[in-house]
Structure formats: C-alpha cells, structure tokens
VMD Tcl script that draws the C-alpha trace (Angstrom):
set ca {
  {146.36 -29.91 -140.10}
  {149.90 -28.58 -139.89}
  {152.81 -30.88 -140.54}
  {156.31 -30.23 -139.16}
  {159.29 -32.22 -140.28}
  {162.87 -32.30 -139.13}
  {163.05 -33.35 -135.52}
  {163.35 -37.15 -135.17}
  {160.00 -37.84 -136.78}
  {157.13 -36.09 -138.63}
  {154.99 -33.86 -136.43}
  {151.33 -33.07 -137.06}
  {149.19 -30.42 -135.38}
  {145.86 -31.89 -134.20}
  {143.45 -28.97 -133.55}
  {140.93 -31.17 -131.71}
  {143.59 -32.14 -129.20}
  {145.53 -28.84 -129.50}
  {148.79 -30.75 -129.63}
  {151.75 -31.38 -131.88}
  {152.26 -35.09 -131.96}
  {154.24 -37.60 -134.03}
  {152.25 -38.66 -137.02}
  {151.35 -42.05 -135.58}
  {150.43 -40.80 -132.09}
  {146.71 -40.48 -132.78}
  {144.47 -43.16 -134.21}
  {140.89 -42.19 -135.00}
  {141.25 -39.05 -132.91}
  {142.39 -41.03 -129.81}
  {145.92 -41.32 -128.45}
  {147.46 -44.44 -129.90}
  {148.80 -46.42 -126.91}
  {151.37 -48.14 -129.12}
  {152.77 -44.86 -130.50}
  {155.99 -43.50 -129.12}
  {154.75 -40.02 -128.23}
  {157.07 -39.43 -125.23}
  {158.97 -36.94 -127.38}
  {155.76 -34.96 -127.96}
  {155.65 -34.28 -124.22}
  {159.24 -33.06 -124.39}
  {158.46 -30.88 -127.35}
  {155.46 -29.36 -125.59}
  {157.59 -28.63 -122.49}
  {160.19 -27.16 -124.80}
  {157.89 -24.66 -126.49}
  {155.18 -23.88 -123.95}
  {157.32 -22.00 -121.41}
  {158.28 -19.52 -124.13}
  {154.69 -19.04 -125.29}
  {153.43 -18.46 -121.71}
  {156.32 -16.20 -120.73}
  {156.04 -14.08 -123.89}
  {152.33 -13.50 -123.30}
  {152.90 -12.61 -119.65}
  {155.82 -10.25 -120.35}
  {153.91 -8.34 -123.01}
  {150.84 -8.13 -120.78}
  {152.57 -7.05 -117.59}
  {155.59 -5.15 -118.93}
  {153.99 -3.39 -121.93}
  {150.23 -3.73 -121.29}
  {149.26 -5.47 -124.53}
  {147.80 -8.91 -125.29}
  {149.42 -11.41 -127.65}
  {147.87 -14.09 -129.79}
  {150.21 -17.04 -130.40}
  {149.98 -18.83 -133.76}
  {151.16 -22.36 -134.54}
  {154.92 -22.89 -134.18}
  {156.87 -24.03 -137.25}
  {160.43 -25.01 -138.09}
  {162.70 -22.57 -139.93}
  {166.00 -23.10 -141.63}
  {169.11 -21.10 -140.72}
  {169.37 -20.00 -144.34}
  {165.72 -18.85 -144.69}
  {165.28 -15.28 -145.93}
  {163.18 -13.04 -143.70}
  {162.04 -9.43 -143.73}
  {162.54 -8.51 -140.05}
  {164.36 -5.20 -139.27}
  {165.67 -5.97 -135.77}
  {166.44 -9.10 -133.76}
  {167.46 -9.37 -130.13}
  {169.37 -12.50 -129.22}
  {169.98 -14.23 -125.89}
  {172.46 -17.13 -125.81}
  {171.91 -20.18 -123.60}
  {174.65 -22.33 -122.10}
  {174.93 -24.90 -119.36}
  {173.22 -28.33 -119.58}
  {171.77 -27.19 -122.91}
  {172.98 -24.72 -125.46}
  {171.23 -22.56 -127.99}
  {169.56 -19.21 -128.28}
  {166.29 -17.34 -127.97}
  {165.64 -14.60 -130.56}
  {162.85 -12.05 -130.91}
  {162.54 -10.52 -134.39}
  {160.19 -7.84 -135.71}
  {159.73 -4.97 -138.16}
  {160.98 -1.52 -137.15}
  {157.44 -0.10 -137.02}
  {156.42 -2.55 -134.27}
  {159.73 -2.05 -132.42}
  {159.10 1.68 -132.41}
  {155.52 1.31 -131.21}
  {156.52 -0.96 -128.36}
  {159.24 1.45 -127.35}
  {156.78 4.37 -127.51}
  {154.52 2.47 -125.05}
  {157.42 1.76 -122.72}
  {159.03 5.20 -122.73}
  {156.16 7.60 -123.46}
  {158.18 9.22 -126.25}
  {157.80 8.94 -130.02}
  {160.14 6.86 -132.20}
  {160.10 6.42 -135.97}
  {163.29 4.46 -136.54}
  {165.61 2.07 -134.75}
  {167.54 4.36 -132.43}
  {169.40 3.62 -129.22}
  {166.25 3.75 -127.12}
  {164.50 1.24 -129.38}
  {167.53 -1.05 -129.24}
  {167.57 -0.84 -125.45}
  {163.81 -1.54 -125.20}
  {163.81 -4.64 -127.48}
  {166.94 -5.91 -125.70}
  {165.21 -5.57 -122.35}
  {162.12 -7.36 -123.60}
  {164.10 -10.44 -124.77}
  {166.15 -10.35 -121.57}
  {162.98 -10.62 -119.46}
  {161.51 -13.30 -121.70}
  {164.67 -15.44 -121.57}
  {165.08 -14.99 -117.84}
  {161.51 -16.09 -117.09}
  {161.60 -18.95 -119.61}
  {164.82 -20.17 -118.00}
  {162.99 -20.66 -114.76}
  {160.29 -22.60 -116.61}
  {162.90 -24.92 -118.17}
  {164.89 -25.57 -115.03}
  {163.08 -28.82 -114.41}
  {164.84 -30.14 -117.53}
  {168.03 -28.06 -117.77}
  {170.30 -25.86 -115.64}
  {170.89 -22.90 -117.92}
  {172.97 -19.74 -118.01}
  {171.74 -16.85 -120.18}
  {173.91 -14.24 -121.86}
  {173.37 -10.50 -122.13}
  {171.20 -9.57 -125.13}
  {172.83 -8.89 -128.50}
  {171.04 -6.77 -131.09}
  {171.21 -7.27 -134.84}
  {169.49 -4.73 -137.09}
  {169.08 -3.94 -140.76}
  {167.21 -5.36 -143.74}
  {167.90 -9.06 -144.41}
  {170.18 -9.32 -141.43}
  {171.49 -12.76 -140.49}
  {171.76 -14.48 -137.11}
  {174.68 -16.72 -136.16}
  {173.07 -19.56 -134.21}
  {175.40 -21.13 -131.63}
  {175.04 -24.70 -132.87}
  {174.31 -26.41 -136.12}
  {172.37 -29.45 -134.86}
  {169.38 -27.95 -133.01}
  {166.35 -27.19 -135.09}
  {164.98 -23.65 -134.93}
  {161.34 -23.34 -133.94}
  {159.60 -20.03 -134.72}
  {156.62 -19.10 -132.54}
  {154.72 -16.36 -134.35}
  {152.72 -13.83 -132.35}
  {150.16 -11.17 -133.35}
  {149.97 -7.95 -131.34}
  {148.31 -4.52 -131.46}
  {146.56 -3.97 -134.81}
  {147.52 -7.25 -136.46}
  {151.26 -6.67 -136.40}
  {153.43 -9.75 -136.05}
  {156.74 -10.78 -134.62}
  {158.57 -14.06 -134.18}
  {160.11 -15.65 -131.13}
  {162.66 -18.19 -132.38}
  {164.03 -20.89 -130.07}
  {166.75 -23.46 -130.61}
  {167.94 -25.58 -127.67}
  {170.07 -28.71 -127.76}
  {170.97 -30.82 -124.73}
  {174.71 -30.95 -124.08}
  {176.09 -34.48 -123.95}
  {177.42 -35.49 -120.61}
  {175.71 -32.56 -118.83}
}
mol new
graphics top color blue
foreach p $ca { graphics top sphere $p radius 0.5 }
foreach p [lrange $ca 0 end-1] q [lrange $ca 1 end] { graphics top cylinder $p $q radius 0.2 }
display resetview
C-alpha cells in the first residue's frame, strides 16, 4: 500500500482496485458511498493521459516498451541524480509543466536508436532527440487533457548537468513523478505539475 500526501487529502494506492483514492474512499475493499472520492477521478484523469501517451510515444517513435511504476509526489527542493531534463511549459486554462528526466546513458541509448549513430555523452544530437520526445509527449497529452483544459504548450527547454535544478512555473501545484522502466531496467521520470487558472 502506497500513501501519498500533499494534495487536499491523504491518498492511498489500492492494488486490488488499481487506483489512488482518498484514504476513506474504500471500506472493506469496497468503494465507500459516503466518501468524497470525486477528486480521485480528477487525479486519475490528470495522470493517466501522460502514462498512456508516454507508453505510446516510446513504442511508436522509438520502438521500445515501457513499464510504468506507481506515481509519487516530489518536492521542488528534492535532490536527484538525473543528467538531463527536457521541459515543456503549459499555459491557458491551466498552467504548469511537463518534464522528462533521465541519466545520460539512457539519453544516449535512445538517441542511438532514433538516429542510428553512436553517442556516449550529451551532445547536440542527444539534446535534440530528448527535446523532441518530450515535445511529442506533451502535444499528445494536451489532446488527452482538452476535455478539462484548453492548453498552450511551449517549445522544449533542455537543462543538463549533475544535480541540475528545474524552475517550475508555479509554487502551488504539487509535482507528481511517474517513474518508467525501459530497455534493460533503466529508469526515467516524467514529472507533471498542473494547476487550474482561476477565472479561466
């Protein structure tokens, strides 16, 4: 059982139901009709388009399968060990960002598969490849979220280097990391933070 805290309640992952729900949403393994779990539906709609799109993009664009692990909240000040992050900003009826982060070895391998050439470090071709991946992910996820928000996406920005930091566009929205496993057990993180804009 995985517990997430920090939205407007405590969230618990229920493997039997394969859902993140507020702590009081299940009673004896059954949906509690008195629980306010409307926000769990919103949260599922919020995360699932990114999970689905990420899997589809890697399968169709690169030719590899992904395994998604359980999402979790991260803090803006958390220390990480990623070498490169590609960032897409979101504006419109909601604001925030979508970020893909990974180690340089995985970034180089993915670029090798896309270009047919060999890369050992983060060069211009690797930067272009990772930027294009996040661009496609954000564009497709935008379509999946249009039922809830009308969004405009920015061009990708790349940040690289050990212990690099990301300037998130707002302080209120919680950051959800969706970890993925690819190739021979290598991992990367798709981080999402979206906040509805008041009056939109």
